[in-house]
C-alpha positions as CSV (number, residue, x, y, z in Angstrom):
1,T,25.2,16.9,103.1
2,P,27.8,19.7,102.8
3,T,31.0,19.1,104.6
4,I,31.8,22.9,104.7
5,N,29.6,25.8,105.7
6,A,29.3,29.2,104.0
7,E,32.0,30.9,106.2
8,Q,34.4,28.0,105.6
9,A,33.8,28.3,101.8
10,V,34.7,32.0,101.9
11,E,37.9,31.3,103.9
12,H,38.9,28.4,101.6
13,V,38.5,30.5,98.5
14,K,40.5,33.3,100.0
15,A,43.3,31.0,101.2
16,K,44.1,29.3,97.9
17,S,44.8,30.0,94.3
18,V,41.9,29.2,92.0
19,T,42.9,26.8,89.1
20,V,40.2,26.1,86.5
21,P,40.3,25.1,82.8
22,D,39.5,27.8,80.3
23,G,37.3,27.3,77.3
24,S,39.9,25.3,75.4
25,G,40.8,23.1,78.4
26,R,44.1,24.7,79.4
27,Q,44.5,25.3,83.1
28,Q,44.6,28.9,84.4
29,T,45.5,29.9,87.9
30,F,44.1,33.1,89.6
31,T,44.9,34.5,93.0
32,I,42.2,36.4,94.9
33,P,43.7,39.8,95.9
34,S,43.7,40.8,99.6
35,N,41.4,43.7,98.9
36,A,38.7,41.5,97.3
37,A,35.5,41.1,99.3
38,L,34.0,37.5,99.2
39,T,30.4,36.6,100.1
40,A,28.9,33.1,100.1
41,R,25.6,33.8,98.4
42,Q,23.9,30.4,98.4
43,L,24.2,26.6,98.1
44,V,23.5,25.6,94.6
45,V,23.4,22.5,92.4
46,Y,26.1,23.1,89.7
47,A,25.9,21.0,86.5
48,R,28.9,20.6,84.2
49,P,29.8,18.2,81.4
50,S,31.3,14.9,82.5
51,P,35.0,14.6,81.6
52,D,33.9,11.7,79.3
53,Q,31.5,13.7,77.1
54,S,29.4,10.5,76.4
55,K,28.3,10.2,80.0
56,G,26.2,13.4,80.3
57,L,26.4,15.8,83.2
58,Q,28.0,15.8,86.6
59,L,26.0,17.5,89.4
60,H,27.8,19.2,92.3
61,L,26.5,20.6,95.5
62,A,28.4,23.9,95.6
63,W,28.7,27.2,97.4
64,E,28.3,30.2,95.1
65,V,30.9,32.7,96.3
66,E,30.6,36.3,95.0
67,V,33.9,38.1,94.5
68,T,34.1,41.9,94.5
69,N,37.3,43.6,93.3
70,G,38.8,40.3,92.0
71,P,39.8,38.7,88.7
72,M,36.4,36.9,88.5
73,K,32.8,37.5,89.7
74,M,31.8,34.1,91.1
75,V,33.6,31.1,92.3
76,Y,31.8,27.8,92.7
77,L,33.3,25.6,95.5
78,D,32.2,22.0,95.8
79,A,30.6,21.8,99.2
80,I,31.6,18.2,99.7
81,S,35.1,17.9,98.1
82,D,36.2,21.5,98.9
83,Q,37.5,22.0,95.4
84,V,36.8,24.9,93.0
85,I,34.8,23.6,90.2
86,A,34.1,26.7,88.2
87,V,34.5,30.5,88.0
88,T,32.7,33.2,86.1
């Protein structure tokens, strides 16, 4: 069961910097500009590799938040832990 709703997901993404690993594993931090429009599109199951590659995939229940006029197009916010898990 999600612990945050769609409106809270948008507010949480707006309120904090987004830190995610890039393709080589280095951490990158982005700030959502104040003129960016954010919309929670849907609740999704987001799969990503486990930190220990031998253990397969991790599945996350996440809000897909669309960003217009920002440094990324989508932010995936874990709906249970309230952490950004990916950006595109």
